[in-house]
N, C-alpha and C positions, 0 to 999 in steps of 0.2 A: 853464413847466418849467425846472428847472436841471440842465444836464447838463455842467457845466464841471468842470475838475480838482478844484476846491475843494469839491465837493458835501459832503464829510464835515464841514467846518467849518460851512457853512451850515445842514446838517441838524442839527448839534449846537447851533448858535445858536437855531434855531427851537424845539428841544426844551427847551433851558434857559429860553427865553422863556415857554414854557407852564408849566414848573414854577414860575418866578418869579411868574407871574400868579396862581397858586394860594396864594402865601404871604400870610398876613394882614398888613394894614398894622401897622407898628410892631414887627414880629417882628425879633428879633436874628439876624443873618446874619454867618457868618464865611466869607470866600472864602479857602480854604487852598490855597497856591500860586498866588496871585492874578495874578502877572505884570503885565501892563499894565492889569490891571482891567477886562477885556474887558465884563464883566457888570455893572458898577457901575450903569448907567443902569436896567438891568432891575430892580434892587432898590432904586431910589430911594424907594419907599414904605416901606422897612424901615430898621432901624438896621444898615447895612451897614459891616462891618469887613473889613480885608485882612490876610493873612499870607503871607510868602515868606522864602526863607533869602537872597535877593538877593545871590548870589555867582557868578551864571552869568557866564563871561568874555565881554567884548564887549558888555555890556549896560548901560553908563553912560547914564542918562537913559531907560532901558527901563521900569522899573518904576513902577506907580502909587504914590501915596503909601501907605505901609505903616503899619498900626497896630501889627503885630508883626512884627519881623524876628528869625527864629528858625529852628531846625531843625524840621522837620515833626513829629518825634517828641517834641519838648519845647516846646510852645507855652505861653507864660507867662501863662495864665489858670486861674482856679479851675474846679473839676469843674462840669459842667452850666451853663456860661456862656451857651450859645447856643441859640436854637430851631431854627436851620438851619445845616448845614454844607454848603458848595458846594466840590466838588474836581474840577475839570475838566483831563483831560490832564495829570496830574501824576505818577500812581503809576509810570509807566515811568522817571522821573527819580529816583526815591527808593531808596537803598540798601537800606532795610528797610521794604518796603511794608506788611507785617503789623503791624509796631510803629506804622506811620503811621495805619493804620485804628484800632488800639487807641487811639491818642491822640485821633482824632476822636470815638470812642465816649466818652471821657473828659469831653470838654469840651461835648458836646451833652446838653441835658436829656433825662431820660426822656420818651418820647413825641415828641422832636424828630427832625427828618428829616435824612438824608444824601442829597445830590443829587450823583451822581458819574458821571464818564465817563472811559474809559481806551481806548487802541488794543487791538485784537487783534493786529494786525501793524503795525510802524512802521518806516520807514527811519530810519537814524541822524540824530539831529538834537540840537540843544543839548548838543553834545559838550563836555567828556567826561562830562557828567551825563545819560548815557542808559544805563541799566542793564539793562532788560528789554524784550524784544520786544513782550509784550502780555498781556492778562488774558482768561481764558476765563470763561464763565458758572459753571462749576464752581469757579473761584477764589472768586468772590463768594459762591456758596452755602455754602462752606466757612469762609472766613475771616471774613466779615461777621457771621455768627451767633456765631461763637467769640468775637468782640470784643464782643457784646452787641447787634447789630442784627438786626431781622427783615427780611429781603429782600421788598420790596412788588412790585418789577417789575424785569426786565432785558430791555431792548429793542436789537435790532440796529440799527446805523446803515446801513440798506440791506443788501444781500447780496453774494454772490460776483459777480453779473454786473455790477453798479455798480462794484464793485471793479476788475473786469477792464476795464470801459470807462474808468475813471479812469486806470489804469495804460497804456492804449493812448494816452491823451492825454499822460501823462507821457513815454512813448516818443518821441512825435511831438516834444515840446519838447526832449528831449535830443538829437534829430538836427537841430534847427533850424539851418539854414545860418548864422545869426548867431553861433552857438556853435561851429560846426565848420569855420569857413573856414581855420583854421590847419593843417588836416590835409593840405595839399599835393595831390598828385594824387588823393587819395581824395575831395576836397570835391566834385567834380562828381557823383560816384556818390551821395554823401550827399544832395546837393541833389535829385537824381532821385528818391531813396527818399522824402525829404521830401515831394516834390511829389506823388507817386503815392498816398502813404498819407494824405495831407491829408484828403480828404473821408471816408475810412473811420475814422481815428483821432479827428478832431475832431468829426464830425457823426454818421455812421451808428452807430458802435459804442455811443457814450454813450446814444443814444436808444433803440436796441434793448435795451441792457443795462437801462434803467430799466424798460422794459416787461416784460422777462423777470422782473426782480426782482418786479414786482407780481403775478406768477403764482405765487410761492412755490414754485419748482421744486426748491430746495435750502436746506439750513440749515447748511452746512459752512463758510461764511466770511463775514466782514464786516469793514468797516474798524475797527469798534470797538463797545463796548456802552455804553448809557445806563442807569444804575442808580438806583433809588429804595429806600432802606431807612429803617426807623423804630427809634429807640432803645428797646430793651426796658425 
């Protein structure tokens, strides 16, 4: 089992792998906001292309080889160019996400598929290009159909309890004595707090949280949603 801080990334990777395996060989795929091209190998059986705006500060050498370097709302390809659009953890960084979804609808063929993920709640990252806190199922159900998609599935990336367990681990990381040793006389107190909370934050809470999520006791929170939609 996987109980570490990065469960959200690993769960997302597993989900994308399942989606990729279902894509027929030779299908044309555009990875929108591809970044490092994390999923290139998963689509090695396809005609895989990449797009990104490639302007994030401090990312020299970060991006995979890009086939299209452009704004997400103006990708320079004809209508209906692709069978599959992949877009993972991008919408929170887009100033006009509704226009972005409309552009994806333009460039995927009728009957083509959109494979998308985005956070429900996210800490600041990739600044200054972080514009939205997250996206709810209601957002997808409203704006994807308006753009021309039929929503097939919306899945949570675990639930509240796993999110709580993850943040307990983050809390423990933030008070790690290797980070806090410059705090002067407070450092021994932080060291004690770190040591006392170690078994709870690193081991007990994540394990219990995963078990509680499996009981489906709530549906009020998640780290993010995984969405599949088909172009009408």
